[in-house]
C-alpha positions, 0 to 999 in steps of 0.5 A: 195373164194367168199361167194357163193362158200364157201356156196356151198362147206360147203353144199357139205361137210355137204351132204357128211358127212350125206351120210357117216353117213347113209352108216355107218348103211347100204349099198346102195346094201341093199337099192337097194335090196328093189327097186327090183320087184316093183309093177309098177301100184302103182308107176305110180299112185304115179306119176299121183297123184304127177302130180295132186298135182303139178297142184293144187300147180300151180293153188294156186300160180297163184290165189295168184298173180292174186289176187294182180293184175298181168295180166299174164294168168293162163296157163303162170303162171302154165308153170312158176311154172313147170319150177320152179319145174324143177330148184328146183330139178336140181339147187344146191339150195333149192330156185332156182325155186322160184328165177327163177319165181320171176325174170322172172315174175317180169320183165314181170309185172314190179312188182318184189316186188309183185311177191316176196310177193305172192310167199312168201305167197304161200310158207308159206301157203303151209308150214302151210297147211302141218304142220296142216295136220301133226298135225291132223295125229298126233292127230289121232295117239294119239286117236288110241294109236299109238306111235310116237317119241317125235320129233313130238312135233316140229310140234306144234312149227313150226305151232305156228311160221308159224301162227305168221308169217302169222298173221304179214303178213296179219294183219295191226296192227301186221305188223306195229310192225315189222319194228320198231323192226328191227330198234331197232336191227339196221337191217335197210335193213330188216326194209325197206324190211318189210315195202315194204312187208307190202305194198304188203300184203294190197291186201290180208288183205282185203280178209280173206275168200279168204285166208281161201279157199286158205289155205284149197286148200293147205291142199288138195294139201299137202294131195295128196303129202303125199299120194304119199309116201304111194303109193310108199310104196305099190309100193315097197311091203312095204305094211304098215298097217293102223297104219304104214300109219298113222304114216307115214302121221304124220312123213313124213311132219317133214321130209319135213319141215327139208328139207327146212333148207338150210344146204345141196345141195338139201336136199341130205344127210339130206333127208336120215339122217332124214328118217333113224332117224324118219321113222324107228319108224313105224317098217319098216326097215331102207333099206325100208324107205330109198328106199321109200323116194328115190323113192318118190323123184325120182317120183318128179324129173321125173314129174319136167322134164315137166318143163325142157321141157317147159324151153327148148322150151322157150329157143328155141322160144327165139333163133328162134325169127326173127330179126327186119327187119326194117333198123336203123334210 
């Protein structure tokens, strides 16, 4: 069996096992009961807010890459970003959309390393912004005396790790320490790749104020995405109060960070397990939080169909392209 097939099989087994674990505590009938009689205005608003956040995320990605000197227009980069969202939701891999963007844009520009570096920076800035948002929400809970599960402390570790990685990427002195470390560990390939990435990140090191603006923009994008979950909660008549809303804003980022782990197929099973373990700390029922996160996921999937349409139109244009009428020499 090929390594890729084995990896897929293992992820499928993990997903099925986690789904079984969740169903041992409740049933899908109970979860779907929580989806009855929704407030459609709130759910449609959630879809619109997520769409705005996606446009913001696309702008962030295009700004980063155009700062590196790529010539592709911003509208075309936004189109590729939306196609990436579609692939992230419909391909059995969490990085499928990123791989598509890197390959497609890298071929057009003839600079795949630059596209990879920019996409990596975009991802890391987004994760750091999400973590900072969660830390601020957690501090708000602490000030107001609102309880949170102890797992929230993982945010401090994640933030420290992300800031360290970002520092090594944008600091010449820290970045120069990485390749020798990999070579001492006899990881020659990683050493060579880290040197290539260090060269690609030179352009960003010269613009620290610009990087700060990108980070603050990313915090806004993540805030919109967290708002989607609250809008869905109100749409499902869960009606979280102020304390519960603040708890959700602190805990949902932990759920989002856990979904970056490549242990299941598109987070299936992992999303439900972490939701059931974490979000019930808000006092909302297990069925309620599962229904909320399932619906929030469906909101993202529905919007990502915009990227599917863009991809299908692109295929149609390629297939309909006229053949060169000039005779062969």
